[in-house]
Residue frames relative to the residue before (quaternion, step in Angstrom):
aa qw qx qy qz dx dy dz
M 1.0000 0.0000 0.0000 0.0000 0.00 0.00 0.00
D 0.6006 0.5624 -0.3707 0.4307 3.59 1.03 -0.67
R 0.6580 0.5207 -0.3090 0.4477 3.57 0.98 -0.85
Q 0.7065 0.4687 -0.2527 0.4661 3.58 1.13 -0.64
R 0.3801 0.7756 -0.4514 0.2242 3.59 1.27 -0.24
E 0.7988 0.2370 -0.1073 0.5424 3.59 0.86 -0.95
S 0.3891 0.7420 -0.4680 0.2812 3.58 1.27 0.10
P 0.4150 -0.6862 0.5269 0.2817 3.59 -0.99 0.73
F 0.6173 -0.4839 0.4360 0.4412 3.55 -1.29 0.16
S 0.4624 -0.7042 0.4751 0.2541 3.58 -1.13 0.64
Y 0.7240 0.3332 -0.2086 0.5668 3.61 1.26 0.15
A 0.5286 -0.6796 0.4252 0.2792 3.56 -1.13 0.63
E 0.7009 0.5213 -0.2563 0.4139 3.59 1.07 -0.73
V 0.0708 0.8399 -0.5320 0.0814 3.58 0.95 0.92
G 0.8000 0.2529 -0.2217 0.4970 3.56 -0.83 1.07
A 0.4587 0.7296 -0.4233 0.2796 3.60 1.24 -0.08
T 0.5555 0.5930 -0.4157 0.4086 3.65 1.16 -0.20
R 0.5101 0.6246 -0.4267 0.4094 3.61 1.26 0.02
G 0.8021 0.1717 -0.0647 0.5683 3.59 1.17 -0.52
D 0.8021 -0.2041 0.1944 0.5265 3.52 -1.00 -0.89
P 0.4908 -0.6710 0.4617 0.3094 3.59 -0.97 0.80
P 0.5277 -0.6268 0.4646 0.3360 3.58 -1.15 0.56
R 0.5656 -0.5854 0.4594 0.3555 3.56 -1.26 0.42
G 0.7587 0.4199 -0.2877 0.4066 3.52 -1.29 0.45
Y 0.6631 0.4605 -0.2948 0.5111 3.57 1.29 0.19
A 0.4784 -0.5732 0.5603 0.3585 3.55 -1.31 0.34
I 0.2075 -0.7823 0.5811 0.0852 3.57 -0.94 0.93
D 0.0400 -0.7838 0.6197 -0.0008 3.56 -0.95 0.94
R 0.0283 0.7603 -0.6472 0.0490 3.55 -0.90 1.05
H 0.0856 0.7839 -0.6056 0.1066 3.55 -0.71 1.12
S 0.0765 0.7907 -0.6062 0.0371 3.56 -1.07 0.69
V 0.1197 -0.7644 0.6300 0.0670 3.50 -1.31 0.45
Q 0.4264 -0.6561 0.5622 0.2678 3.54 -1.07 0.82
L 0.2538 -0.8035 0.5238 0.1249 3.59 -0.67 1.09
A 0.7191 -0.3035 0.2788 0.5594 3.56 0.72 -1.08
K 0.4370 -0.6570 0.5240 0.3206 3.56 -1.23 -0.52
G 0.8010 0.4007 -0.2521 0.3665 3.49 -1.29 0.51
P 0.7429 -0.4621 0.2888 0.3887 3.51 -1.38 0.27
T 0.6216 0.5336 -0.3577 0.4483 3.61 1.01 -0.68
A 0.6481 0.5098 -0.3129 0.4713 3.58 0.98 -0.83
V 0.6333 0.5243 -0.3322 0.4622 3.60 1.00 -0.80
R 0.6493 0.5149 -0.3192 0.4599 3.58 0.88 -0.90
R 0.6790 0.4874 -0.2919 0.4651 3.58 0.85 -0.95
A 0.6618 0.5095 -0.3064 0.4566 3.57 0.97 -0.84
R 0.6418 0.5068 -0.3226 0.4766 3.60 0.98 -0.79
E 0.6417 0.5112 -0.3168 0.4759 3.58 0.98 -0.82
A 0.6343 0.5317 -0.3253 0.4573 3.58 1.04 -0.79
I 0.6235 0.5119 -0.3361 0.4861 3.60 0.99 -0.79
D 0.6752 0.5271 -0.2958 0.4229 3.59 0.84 -1.00
R 0.7510 0.3404 -0.2150 0.5234 3.60 1.08 -0.58
W 0.4990 -0.6991 0.3958 0.3249 3.58 1.29 0.44
A 0.1557 0.8427 -0.5029 0.1125 3.61 1.06 0.71
M 0.5619 0.6138 -0.3919 0.3924 3.61 1.14 -0.45
F 0.6663 0.4697 -0.2905 0.5010 3.58 1.28 -0.30
D 0.4403 0.6985 -0.4518 0.3379 3.59 1.25 0.28
A 0.3981 0.6523 -0.5338 0.3621 3.54 0.26 1.37
D 0.5830 -0.6362 0.3842 0.3281 3.57 -1.12 0.60
W 0.7340 0.4294 -0.2334 0.4716 3.62 1.18 -0.22
I 0.7645 0.2771 -0.1555 0.5609 3.58 1.27 -0.09
E 0.0565 0.7888 -0.6108 0.0399 3.55 -1.10 0.68
V 0.3393 -0.7237 0.5682 0.1957 3.51 -1.26 0.51
H 0.1262 -0.7817 0.6081 0.0567 3.56 -1.09 0.78
P 0.4878 -0.2357 -0.8351 0.0952 1.56 -1.73 1.70
H 0.5571 -0.6261 0.4359 0.3281 3.55 -1.01 0.87
G 0.8446 0.0697 -0.0844 0.5241 3.56 -0.76 1.07
G 0.2913 0.8000 -0.4807 0.2100 3.56 1.25 0.43
P 0.6740 -0.5171 0.3426 0.4012 3.56 -1.25 0.34
I 0.2907 -0.7140 0.6079 0.1901 3.52 -1.22 0.58
S 0.2969 0.7185 -0.5590 0.2882 3.50 -0.33 1.35
A 0.5665 -0.5993 0.4328 0.3642 3.58 -0.97 0.79
G 0.7825 0.3270 -0.2605 0.4615 3.54 -0.99 0.92
I 0.5562 0.6008 -0.3916 0.4200 3.60 1.25 -0.19
N 0.3037 -0.7399 0.5734 0.1776 3.58 -0.97 0.90
V 0.0410 -0.7670 0.6402 0.0124 3.52 -1.16 0.76
A 0.2409 -0.7392 0.6061 0.1682 3.54 -1.28 0.36
V 0.2126 -0.7551 0.6100 0.1119 3.54 -0.98 0.89
L 0.1490 -0.7851 0.5996 0.0428 3.54 -0.68 1.19
A 0.0304 -0.7935 0.6075 -0.0205 3.56 -0.74 1.11
R 0.1537 -0.7587 0.6276 0.0826 3.53 -1.13 0.78
I 0.0865 0.7963 -0.5838 0.1323 3.55 -0.46 1.29
L 0.8609 -0.0291 -0.0063 0.5079 3.56 -0.89 1.00
G 0.7250 -0.4517 0.2325 0.4650 3.55 1.00 0.88
V 0.6470 0.4745 -0.3176 0.5054 3.59 1.28 0.08
S 0.1954 -0.7635 0.6049 0.1139 3.55 -0.99 0.88
Y 0.0424 0.7868 -0.6156 0.0115 3.54 -1.03 0.74
L 0.2998 -0.7574 0.5683 0.1165 3.50 -1.15 0.85
N 0.0812 -0.7988 0.5960 0.0059 3.56 -0.87 1.02
A 0.2863 -0.7836 0.5347 0.1342 3.55 -0.79 1.08
C 0.0179 -0.7845 0.6187 -0.0376 3.55 -1.05 0.94
R 0.1883 -0.7457 0.6219 0.1476 3.54 -1.31 0.26
I 0.4645 -0.6564 0.5111 0.3034 3.56 -1.00 0.82
V 0.3240 -0.7739 0.5256 0.1407 3.54 -0.71 1.19
Y 0.7825 -0.1528 0.1432 0.5864 3.57 0.88 -0.98
V 0.2894 -0.6902 0.6324 0.1999 3.50 -1.37 0.36
I 0.1590 -0.7866 0.5915 0.0777 3.55 -1.02 0.80
D 0.1117 0.7632 -0.6267 0.1109 3.56 -0.94 0.96
E 0.1133 0.8259 -0.5308 0.1522 3.55 0.33 1.34
T 0.1887 -0.7657 0.6056 0.1062 3.55 -1.04 0.82
G 0.3829 0.6907 -0.5540 0.2636 3.53 -1.30 0.29
P 0.7864 -0.2859 0.2165 0.5030 3.60 -1.20 -0.40
I 0.7359 0.1544 -0.1196 0.6483 3.54 1.26 -0.55
E 0.1663 -0.7904 0.5858 0.0664 3.56 -0.66 1.17
T 0.0795 -0.7933 0.6036 0.0056 3.55 -0.97 0.92
Y 0.0107 0.7933 -0.6062 0.0566 3.53 -0.89 1.01
G 0.4712 0.6715 -0.4927 0.2903 3.57 -0.97 0.80
F 0.3397 -0.7183 0.5662 0.2191 3.53 -1.20 -0.57
A 0.2400 -0.7213 0.6201 0.1939 3.51 -1.39 0.12
Y 0.1006 -0.7650 0.6268 0.1085 3.52 -1.16 0.58
G 0.2551 -0.7621 0.5815 0.1265 3.50 -1.25 0.61
T 0.5579 -0.6351 0.4336 0.3122 3.52 -1.19 0.61
L 0.3036 -0.7187 0.5999 0.1772 3.51 -1.24 0.67
R 0.7922 -0.3949 0.2051 0.4176 3.54 -1.30 0.30
D 0.7429 0.4232 -0.2391 0.4603 3.65 0.90 -0.84
H 0.4621 0.6758 -0.4517 0.3546 3.63 1.23 0.09
A 0.5517 -0.6272 0.4403 0.3291 3.60 -1.06 0.74
E 0.7485 0.2776 -0.1535 0.5823 3.57 1.16 -0.64
K 0.2210 -0.7141 0.6230 0.2304 3.53 -1.33 -0.02
G 0.4754 0.6472 -0.4901 0.3391 3.53 -0.94 0.94
E 0.4389 -0.6834 0.5376 0.2264 3.51 -1.35 -0.26
E 0.0953 -0.7853 0.6100 0.0453 3.56 -1.16 0.63
R 0.1800 -0.7780 0.5978 0.0703 3.54 -0.97 0.98
F 0.1441 -0.7642 0.6273 0.0410 3.55 -1.04 0.95
T 0.1368 0.8293 -0.5270 0.1256 3.63 -0.43 1.12
V 0.2629 -0.6852 0.6558 0.1768 3.46 -1.39 0.53
I 0.0953 -0.8055 0.5848 0.0067 3.56 -0.83 1.01
W 0.0969 -0.7769 0.6219 0.0173 3.55 -0.83 1.09
D 0.1472 -0.7849 0.6005 0.0412 3.55 -0.59 1.24
H 0.3394 -0.7807 0.4928 0.1800 3.56 -0.37 1.24
A 0.5448 0.6379 -0.4001 0.3691 3.61 1.13 -0.52
D 0.8097 0.1255 -0.0703 0.5690 3.59 0.95 -0.81
D 0.4814 -0.7090 0.3882 0.3389 3.58 1.36 0.21
S 0.4333 0.7228 -0.4463 0.3010 3.61 1.25 0.25
V 0.1746 -0.7479 0.6353 0.0814 3.49 -1.22 0.74
R 0.0490 0.8000 -0.5953 0.0565 3.55 -0.79 1.02
Y 0.3388 -0.6899 0.6025 0.2150 3.50 -1.34 0.45
E 0.0554 -0.8096 0.5842 -0.0107 3.54 -0.95 0.92
Q 0.1041 -0.7468 0.6535 0.0656 3.53 -1.16 0.79
F 0.0034 -0.7794 0.6252 -0.0416 3.53 -0.93 0.96
A 0.0848 0.8155 -0.5628 0.1048 3.57 -0.73 1.04
F 0.0817 -0.7257 0.6728 0.1184 3.48 -1.36 0.38
S 0.0875 0.8096 -0.5700 0.1094 3.56 -0.93 0.89
R 0.0239 0.7427 -0.6685 -0.0325 3.48 -1.43 0.27
P 0.6704 -0.5181 0.3338 0.4132 3.59 -1.17 0.46
N 0.2301 -0.7768 0.5766 0.1061 3.53 -1.15 0.77
H 0.7783 0.2380 -0.1222 0.5681 3.59 1.19 -0.49
L 0.7009 -0.4950 0.3258 0.3970 3.55 -1.26 0.49
L 0.6741 0.4951 -0.3140 0.4492 3.61 0.84 -0.91
T 0.6266 0.5216 -0.3431 0.4664 3.59 1.04 -0.69
H 0.6210 0.5224 -0.3352 0.4787 3.61 1.05 -0.73
L 0.6940 0.4968 -0.2796 0.4397 3.56 0.85 -1.00
Y 0.7849 0.2611 -0.1220 0.5486 3.56 1.03 -0.81
Y 0.1288 0.8548 -0.4950 0.0874 3.56 1.10 0.70
P 0.6322 0.5141 -0.3668 0.4487 3.68 0.86 -0.68
L 0.6395 0.5008 -0.3253 0.4842 3.60 1.04 -0.72
A 0.6313 0.5342 -0.3325 0.4533 3.59 0.95 -0.83
R 0.6652 0.4874 -0.3065 0.4755 3.61 0.94 -0.84
T 0.6180 0.5345 -0.3402 0.4654 3.60 1.04 -0.71
I 0.6550 0.5025 -0.3056 0.4745 3.58 0.97 -0.84
Q 0.6335 0.5241 -0.3327 0.4619 3.61 0.98 -0.77
K 0.6668 0.4883 -0.2996 0.4766 3.58 0.95 -0.86
R 0.6189 0.5297 -0.3414 0.4688 3.59 1.05 -0.73
F 0.6461 0.5121 -0.3280 0.4612 3.59 0.91 -0.87
A 0.6494 0.5141 -0.3279 0.4545 3.61 0.87 -0.86
R 0.6587 0.5077 -0.3072 0.4626 3.59 0.88 -0.92
D 0.6968 0.4684 -0.2729 0.4698 3.58 0.87 -0.97
A 0.6401 0.5279 -0.3260 0.4533 3.60 1.03 -0.75
L 0.6442 0.5060 -0.3260 0.4719 3.60 0.95 -0.79
A 0.6553 0.5028 -0.3053 0.4739 3.58 0.97 -0.84
A 0.6437 0.5254 -0.3182 0.4565 3.59 0.98 -0.82
M 0.6552 0.4970 -0.3077 0.4785 3.58 0.97 -0.82
A 0.6329 0.5215 -0.3299 0.4676 3.58 0.99 -0.79
R 0.6448 0.5025 -0.3164 0.4812 3.60 0.99 -0.79
A 0.6619 0.5354 -0.3054 0.4266 3.58 0.90 -0.92
V 0.7133 0.4230 -0.2472 0.5013 3.55 1.09 -0.71
G 0.5973 -0.6045 0.3467 0.3970 3.57 1.26 -0.20
R 0.5965 0.5191 -0.3741 0.4846 3.56 1.24 0.23
T 0.2244 -0.7643 0.5856 0.1504 3.59 -0.91 0.82
R 0.3918 -0.7253 0.5218 0.2192 3.53 -1.15 0.68
């Protein structure tokens, strides 16, 4: 992490998860209905704040439970098929919007030593019209290193596994089982 402190983002489209994804990237959009009402929103926001989406036996974020603030660097440690690899990211922005639809969360972007290049947004959305609360992940990515290019189908499988596990973790954190 010390080496990544001043590292630039590994992609040019920093902040693009706020809108339409850029061309030339794989796009992933996943969401899960969590529950309804203010209690669910509170629990979901707390889950985002403690990085609950990383609550899986094969992946973890460092520093564990670290602060969510733009400019903070984090490392994602994944263990796949007996191999561990560390990927560096930086929080790009935090979102906390109120109104008829409330949105809370953040996005992080990849740094130079990450296997992929791109950005991922983690948000909780409360729609007051029907009182529903859902968790959403939105990402764009493409390979950043030779091994990721060579094993791209495996990389995409791992990304899909993370999305599935993250949605389940958020559902557990809010009290809904999948």
